[in-house]
C-alpha positions in Angstrom: -9.7 -24.0 4.0 -6.5 -25.7 2.6 -3.6 -26.7 4.8 -1.6 -23.6 4.4 -4.5 -21.4 5.2 -5.3 -23.5 8.2 -1.7 -23.0 9.5 -2.0 -19.3 8.8 -5.2 -19.2 10.8 -3.7 -21.0 13.7 -0.7 -18.5 13.8 -3.1 -15.6 13.5 -5.2 -16.8 16.5 -2.0 -17.2 18.6 -0.8 -13.7 17.6 -4.1 -12.1 18.6 -3.5 -13.4 22.1 -0.9 -10.6 22.4 -3.5 -7.9 21.7 -5.0 -6.1 24.8 -8.0 -3.9 24.9 -7.2 -0.3 24.5 -4.1 -0.9 22.3 -3.1 1.1 19.3 -2.5 -1.8 16.9 -0.6 -1.7 13.6 -2.4 -3.9 11.0 -0.1 -5.3 8.4 -1.0 -6.4 4.9 -1.4 -9.7 3.2 -3.1 -13.1 3.3 -2.0 -14.0 6.8 -2.9 -10.7 8.3 -6.4 -11.0 6.7 -6.9 -13.8 9.2 -5.8 -11.6 12.1 -8.3 -8.9 11.0 -11.1 -11.4 10.8 -10.3 -12.8 14.2 -10.1 -9.3 15.7 -13.6 -8.5 14.2 -14.9 -11.7 15.7 -13.6 -10.8 19.1 -15.1 -7.4 18.8 -18.5 -8.8 18.0 -18.2 -11.0 21.0 -17.7 -7.9 23.2 -13.9 -8.2 23.6 -11.2 -5.8 22.3 -13.7 -3.1 21.5 -11.3 -0.3 22.3 -8.5 -1.5 20.0 -7.6 1.2 17.5 -6.1 -0.1 14.2 -3.4 1.6 12.1 -3.6 0.1 8.6 -0.5 -0.3 6.5 -2.3 -0.3 3.1 -5.5 0.7 1.5 -6.4 -2.9 1.1 -6.1 -3.5 4.8 -8.0 -0.3 5.6 -10.9 -1.4 3.3 -11.1 -4.9 4.8 -10.9 -3.6 8.4 -13.6 -1.0 7.9 -15.9 -3.6 6.2 -15.5 -5.8 9.2 -16.3 -3.0 11.7 -12.9 -2.3 13.3 -12.0 1.1 14.7 -9.2 2.7 12.6 -7.0 5.7 12.8 -3.7 6.8 11.3 -0.1 7.5 12.5 -0.8 11.2 12.2 -3.4 10.9 15.0 -1.8 7.9 16.9 2.0 8.2 16.5 2.6 5.7 19.3 1.8 2.2 18.3 1.7 -0.4 21.0 1.9 -3.5 18.8 2.0 -4.3 15.1 1.1 -7.7 13.7 2.1 -8.3 10.1 3.1 -11.2 7.8 6.4 -11.8 6.0 7.5 -13.4 2.8 10.7 -14.8 4.3 12.0 -15.1 7.8 15.6 -16.1 8.5 17.0 -17.7 11.8 17.8 -14.2 13.2 14.2 -13.1 12.6 15.3 -10.8 9.7 12.6 -10.5 7.1 11.8 -9.9 3.5 8.5 -8.2 3.0 6.7 -6.4 0.2 5.5 -9.0 -2.2 2.1 -7.5 -1.5 3.4 -4.1 -2.4 3.0 -2.4 1.0 6.6 -2.5 2.2 7.0 1.3 2.8 4.0 1.9 4.9 4.5 -1.4 6.7 8.1 -0.4 7.6 7.0 3.0 8.8 4.4 1.5 11.1 6.7 -1.3 12.3 9.5 1.2 13.1 7.1 3.2 15.3 5.8 0.3 17.2 6.7 -0.8 20.7 6.5 -4.4 19.6 6.5 -6.0 16.1 5.1 -9.5 15.8 5.2 -11.5 12.6 2.7 -14.3 11.7 3.5 -16.9 9.1 3.4 -20.5 8.1 6.5 -22.8 8.2 7.0 -22.3 4.5 8.2 -18.8 5.0 11.2 -19.9 7.1 14.5 -19.8 5.2 18.2 -20.2 6.0 19.1 -17.1 4.0 17.0 -14.2 2.9 16.3 -14.1 -0.9 16.3 -17.9 -1.2 12.7 -18.1 -2.4 11.5 -14.6 -3.1 13.1 -11.5 -4.5 13.9 -8.4 -2.5 11.4 -5.7 -3.4 12.8 -2.3 -3.9 10.5 0.7 -3.8 11.6 3.5 -6.1 10.3 6.8 -7.4 8.9 6.5 -10.9 11.2 9.3 -12.2 14.2 7.6 -13.7 13.3 4.2 -12.4 15.2 2.5 -15.2 18.4 4.1 -14.2 18.4 1.8 -11.2 18.6 -1.4 -13.2 22.3 -1.3 -14.2 23.3 -0.2 -10.7 21.3 -3.1 -9.2 23.0 -5.5 -11.6 26.4 -4.4 -10.3 25.1 -4.9 -6.8 24.6 -8.6 -7.7 20.9 -8.6 -8.3 18.7 -9.5 -11.2 16.2 -6.6 -11.2 12.8 -6.8 -12.8 10.1 -4.0 -12.7 6.9 -5.3 -11.1 3.9 -5.1 -13.4 0.2 -4.9 -12.7 -2.3 -7.3 -14.2 -2.8 -4.9 -17.1 0.9 -4.9 -18.0 1.6 -1.4 -16.7 4.0 -0.7 -13.8 2.6 -1.7 -10.4 2.1 1.4 -8.3 2.2 1.3 -4.5 -0.2 3.2 -2.3 2.5 5.8 -1.9 2.7 6.3 -5.7 6.0 4.5 -6.3 7.2 1.6 -8.5 8.7 -1.7 -7.2 11.7 -3.4 -8.7 12.0 -7.0 -7.6 15.6 -8.0 -7.1 16.5 -11.6 -7.4 19.8 -12.8 -5.9 20.9 -16.1 -7.3 22.2 -17.6 -4.0 20.2 -15.5 -1.7 21.4 -12.3 0.1 24.7 -13.1 1.8 25.1 -9.6 3.4 21.7 -8.1 4.0 23.0 -5.3 6.2 25.4 -4.2 3.5 22.7 -4.4 0.8 20.3 -2.3 2.9 23.0 0.3 3.6 23.8 0.6 -0.1 20.2 0.8 -1.4 19.3 3.4 1.3 22.1 5.7 -0.1 21.0 5.4 -3.7 19.1 8.5 -5.0 15.6 7.5 -6.2 15.4 4.5 -3.9 12.7 4.9 -1.2 13.3 1.7 0.8 13.8 -2.0 0.4 11.8 -5.0 1.6 14.6 -5.9 4.0 13.2 -5.7 7.6 16.4 -6.2 9.7 16.3 -6.3 13.5 12.7 -5.2 13.7 10.8 -8.3 14.6 10.4 -9.1 18.3 8.8 -12.4 17.7 7.5 -14.7 15.0 4.4 -16.8 15.4 4.8 -19.8 13.1 1.9 -22.0 12.2 3.1 -25.6 11.8 1.7 -29.1 11.7 2.2 -29.5 15.5 0.5 -26.2 16.2 1.7 -22.6 16.4 4.9 -21.8 18.1 6.4 -18.4 19.1 10.0 -17.7 18.2 11.4 -14.7 20.0 14.3 -12.4 19.0 17.2 -11.8 21.3 16.7 -8.5 23.2 18.6 -5.6 21.5 18.4 -1.8 21.8 16.3 -0.1 19.1 
C-alpha cells in the first residue's frame, strides 16, 4: 500500500467509527470509499455492524459491497439515510466540495441530500483554497443536444470538455447521462453563483459542486487522521 492509500485507509477507519449498528448508511463512490466498504465488511465478519443497511451511490459501489457481503437496499425502500460516507475530489476551507470525477455525482448528491449526516473521507492532497484549483467541475447533462452546452459554458468562464470512455466514446453515467468537465483557469471564484446558473440551464442535470452539504471531513494526514467539522447551519 503506497503512502496515499495508507492515508486514505486511516481516514476510512476513523470515519467508520461514526457508524452505529442498525444505521441506514449511504455508501459513496471512489477509491477512498472502497476502503470504507472493506472495513465495514471486516467489522461484519467480526460480528459487529451486522444490521447496517447500505445505500450504494453507484453500480460499482453496489457490486463491491455485494461481493464483500454487506446488506444493501435503495432509497426507494429506505428514504431516510442516517449517515452517508463519501469521498471528494476537492475540499475547500468551508467544507464545500467538488465531486464526480468517478462519474457518480448525481446519485451521490441525491443520497447525500437525503442524509441526516454527510461525512467526507479524503487525504490531505484533496484540500484546496478554492474549488476548481486542481480538478474540473463535472457537469452531468442529458445526451440530447449536449454540444449546445459548450458555448454557454465558455461564456460562463469555463473551458468545457466532454468526458470520454476508454474506447473514445462519450462516458455515460449510471443514470444514462454525459459528463462535461469544466475547467476554470483560476478556480471557481463564486461557486454559489455557478451552481445557481447551471441548475437553471435546460439540459443540465446537476453539477459536481456539493455546497453546504458536508457535516465533517475526515482527513488522512502524516500525523494521523483528523476530523474537520462544519459550522452548524440549517438544512
